[in-house]
N, C-alpha and C positions, 0 to 999 in steps of 0.2 A: 219271124214271129207268126204266129197262127192267128186268124181271123176268129172271136167264136160269138156267135150268137147265144144270149143265158134268157129264159122265163123266168121272172122273180113272179111271186104270189103270195098273197098275206089274206088270212080271213079272219085274225083275230088282233084286235086293235090295229088295224090294215093301214094305213097313215103311219103309223111309228113304227111298224116292221120294215114298210115299205123303204122310207125315209134310211133305217139302220141297216137293211143290206144294199143300197146305196151306197152308203157312207163304207160298209166294209168292203165292198167290191174298190171303191175307189182308192182306199188304203191299201188295196194288193196290187191294181192294176194300172191306176190311174183313174180320172172321171172317166167314167165310162157314155160313151153316144146311150140315148135313150130314146125309145118311142113315147107316145100318150101313155096315159096311166088310163084305164080300163076297168071298170065297174059291172060284175057278171055272177051271174047265179053259179053256185056250187053244181060240178058236174062230177056225176057217178056215185054222191051220195047227198042227203039231204043237210044242209048247212047252211049259216051264213056265208052271204055274197061276198066275192073274193075282190080285191084289186090286184091289176096284172098288168103287166109290162115287160117290155122287151128291151135288154141292153147288148150291147157291143161293148167286149173286149178285145185286144190287143196282149197275147201270153208267150213265152216257151215254155212253158210247163205243158207236158205230155197228157193225154188224155186222162190217164187215170189219176195222177197226180192232183190235176184240176179238180177232178171229180170228189175227191179225198178232200181238199180243202174246202169246196163249197158245202159241202156234207158237215165238216167241223164249222164251217160257218152257222148252217140252219141248230147244229145241237146248242152252240153257245147262246144263240137266240131262241130258244125252249121248245126245240124240236124235240119231242120224247126220240130215245134210241130207237123204240118196239114201235114208232110209228105204222099204220098201216099205209098205204098208197093213196085211198081216196079218203081222207079226215080231216077236218079243222086244223090248221097250222099257222104259228105263229110268220114264219117265214121260208118259202119254197125255193128254191133255185134249182134250174136242170138248164143242162147243157143241150140247148136245140140244135147248131150245127157246130162242127169244129173245121174250119176251112173248107173243104169241097171232099171230107171223105163221108164213104158209105161202106162203114163195116160196124161189127160189134168189138170195143176197144176199152180193155179191162171190165168187161160188163156194162160200156154206156153202149146202147143203141145209136149209130147215126149215121143220116139225121134223127130227131127222137120222131115219132110217128105221131105224135099231137099235134105236130105243125100242121099236118092234111086234115084233121078232125076236129079240132076245138078252135073255135074263132076267138077267142082269149089268149091264142098264141099265134095263129097265123094273121090276123090283123094287125096286130102292134108290128110283126115283121113285115108286111106289108107295105107299113107303113114308115118305118126303118129304114128298110134297104130294097126296096120296090123292085129294081129291076136285078137284082139277084138271084140266078139262078135257083132250085130248088137241087140240093147236090143228085137225088135220085131221081127225080122227075124231068128234070132237065126245063121246068118252065119259072117263069120269073114268078117275084111271089104276087108280087102286081096281081100277074093274070091267076094263079091260084087264087086269091080272095076273089078276085072278078066273080069266078067259077063257083066259089062258094054260098052254099043258101043261106044267107044273111038272117033267116028268119028261126034257122035251127037252133040258136042259143043268143039269149038276150046279151048284148053287149053296149056300153055307154062309155064315152070318153068323159073323167072329169077332170077337174082342175087338181091339181098336185104341185105344194111349191116343196122344192129340195133345195137346200142351202141357198136360202133367201132370192129364188128363183125360179119361175113356174117352167113346169115341162112343157114340152106341146103340147097343144089340144088341136087336136084336127077333126 
């Protein structure tokens, strides 16, 4: 089984679609371990703020099949098939890491470059797996977050309830 970290985000009916995304992941892989949910500005385009979090799952699916299934989840929940990279979305699910692989596998770049550049990815990853090492950098996510310019992007942990319980709020 591979340990996979996924980034989830939404800026359209945010609470609804984050919950839908978590439900879909739970149905496919069992209940995921999650970070806190964070509110942050849209990056790369002008749009409504996003809710983001990181989820950890275990899977036997190869990278390409996992990416295909995640994309199908996005389409099933309103993502247009012709959506551009930096655009509003109901549900966005990205593979951040797949075990400790460093490669391009079936078009998926591992680890995902945004881990190092976007607070909405690095902060929840550092929360969920602080001592885990970034596969390419060899530094822990906690150390990478400590070195990150926290003023670069607005990010705030927010209360979020899923399946009747509050997700962590750090």
